[in-house]
N, C-alpha and C positions, 0 to 999 in steps of 0.2 A: 153518159158523160160529157160535159161542155170541154171543149179542146181550146187550146189559148189562139189559135190560128183559124183565120177563115179557112173553108174547104177548099177554095181554089187557088191558095197558095200550096202547090203540090209539088214544087221542084225540089230536088234534094237539097237540105240545109246542113249547114255545119253547127254544131251546138258547143258554144265555147263558155264553159264556166269561171265566174269571177272575170267578166270582161270589162267593167267599169274603169279600170285604171291598171297602171303598171304593165306587166309582161301581158296579160290577159287582154288591155285594150289595143296594144300594138298588134298582137295576133288578131283581132277582131277587125281592127281597121285595115291591114294587111290582104285578110282573105276576103272583106268587102271589097278592097279594091282589085282585087285578082277577078272578082265577077260572080262570086259564092253568095248566095243567100245566107247570112248567118244570124244565128238566135244566140244571144248574149243572156248570161244570167248575172244577177247583183245580189248583195247581202243587205246593204246599207245604203250605199250611194245610188240614190233613186234619180235625183236630177241629173247629173253626169251622164247617168246611162241614157237616161231618157234624151240628152241633147246628142249623145253620140249616134244612137239610132236613126235619129231625125236627120242629122248632118249626113250620114252616108247612105240616108233612104234604105233603111234595113227595118224588119219587125220591131215591135215594142221588146224590151227587156224584161225579163222574168225574174220576178223576186224569188229567192231561195235561200233556207239557211241548210246547208250541206250536212251540217251536225245533227239536223232534226229528221227522222224518219219518214215522218207523214209530211214534211215539207218536200223531202225528195220524192216521196211517191205522188205527190200533186204535181210535180213538174214532169212526172213520166205521164201520168195520167192525162195532164194537158197536150202533151205531144202525140198523143194517141191518133194513127193515121197519117203523121207526118213523116215521110221518108227523110234519112239523113244520109249524107255522103261522109260525115265522120264526126266524132265526138272527141274535145279536146278538155281534157280534166286539167284546168288550171288553177281553180282557186285554191288558195292557200292561206293559212295562219302560222303565226310563230310568236309565240309568248317564251320569254325567259324564265327560266327557274334554276334553284339553287339545289345540288346533289344534298346537302345537308338537312334542306327543308321542301323534299322533292312533293309536287303537287300532281297526286294522279288526274286530276280534272283537267290539268292541260293535257296531260298524256291521253286522255279519251276524247278530248277534242281534236287533237291533232291528227290521232288516228282517224276519227269520225270524218273529218273533212278531206283527209289527203287519201286515206286508203280505203273506208269503208264507201263512202260515197262514190268513188270512182267504180269499184265492183259494181254496188249497186245498179249505176247507170248503165254500166256495160251489161249487166245479165238483162236489166229492164228493157233496155232499147235494143237488143242485138237484132231482134227480127227488124227493127225500123232501119238499120244500117244497111245500106245497099250491099250486094256482092261487091267485091272490089273496092270496099270503102276501107276507113282507117279510124283508129283510136289512138290518140296522142296523149302521154300523160307527162304531165310538167312535174319533175323531180327536182333533183339539187344535187350539187357535188358534195354538199352535206351528207348526202347519203352513203357516201364511201368513206366517212370518217367517224369517230366518235364525237361526242358533243360535252363540252364544259358546262354550259348554261343553255343548251338547246339540245337536250337529249331526247326529249319527244319529236322536237321537229326532225332531227336527223334519224331516229328510228322509224318514223312514218314514213319520210321519204324512201328510206331504204326498203320497206316494206311494199311501197309502190312501184318502185323499180323491178322489184321481183315478180309483182303482180302483172306486170307489162309484159314479161317474159310468158307468165302461164295464160293471159289472155292471147297472145301470139300463138302458141299450139294449140289451143281449143277454137280459136275463130279461123285458125289457117284454112280449114277445108273449105269455108264459104269464101276463100280470098279477101278476108278482112284482115289487114295488117294492124298491130299494136307495136309501137314505138314509143320511146321517152325521148326527152330532152332534159339534160341536166344544167341548168344554169350554173355560172360560178357567179361571181359578186357583179350584179347589173345593178346600173345607176337609176334607182326608182325611190318611190317615196318611203321604201323600207331600208333606205340607206343608213349608213354608218360614219362615224365622225373618222373611222379609220379609212376611208375612202382615198384619199392621198397616199397613205401607204401601201394600201392594196395595188393601186395603179402603178407605184413605184416596182412593186415585186413583180407584177405581170409582164412577160414578153412583150406584149403589145402595148406596154405602157399607158393602157386605160383601162377603166371599168366598161363592162359590156352595157350595151344599150338595148332597151327592149326590143327595138327593131332587129336586133342580131337574133334574137329568139324568134320573133315571127318570120324571119325569112327561113329559117330552118321548118317551121310548121308548114310554110307555104310548100315547100319541097316535099316533106314526107306526105302530103296528102295528095300529091300529083302523081302523074303516070310515069316521070321520072324516078319514083322510088317505089315503083311496082313490085321490087324483089328484095325490098329492105323489110323486114319485119323481125320483132324481139329484140331490137337494139337500142342501146341508149346513146344517143350522141351528147357529148359533153361539148358545152360552149362557156371555156373559162379565160380564152384568151392566152391559155397556157401555164395558168397561175399554179396548177398543182404539178408543175413539170420543175418548180423550182424551188430547192433547198434552201432556207433562207440564211443559215450560216453559211454555206458555202458560196452563196452570192456575195455576203458580207467579207467574205475570207478573199475571194475574188479581187474586190473593190479595193479591200486593204492592200493587196499586193501590187495593184497597179499603181499605189502613192510611193 
């Protein structure tokens, strides 16, 4: 089996899925600048991926369709023999749906990318992850709520949050830690026209930045987090602490 990498590049690497843009790009940049060899995957953004790897002097990105079992299998085959320090399951999809005309295809794609691929990679690469290594799953604060038009996204992220805990208890004997990061509203190209409203409702009075999530990922793979596993770190600027009605009521009482 031909591997993706030259055999002399045997330093433990970090695999980051969906690393060509958004949160994944920020995580990729941060870990590369921390001095780690980083392997990124992309789905369709080949030119940004190539430029990013060249800029940071990293190995070429790997194209993978995480909703396709054969593509995921090819990724793992290509990594054969390469030790890993960490696996970061970041790649995500969000498609809006209506409850009255629910599309099971969206449901299936959401679970395939967010949950199925994360499990397959964890199982398939567990021997490659060195003792003391880490798995980080990027979930969402949507995992803790119901969805009006994002049922599939919310449910699949909730499943990924639960999977994180299962990975933690099963890989713990090898001192491999599994944690999740649940971003709230982050200013990326998946943004919303409600951004200004959200920032106003957030105690820190801003949207999150991709670098905010990258910093947490850097911490979780470090020795400073050596006793942290099975946890979900919420990074939402305090947004879900706020009851909007109570906030409006307090503002009204001040006038």
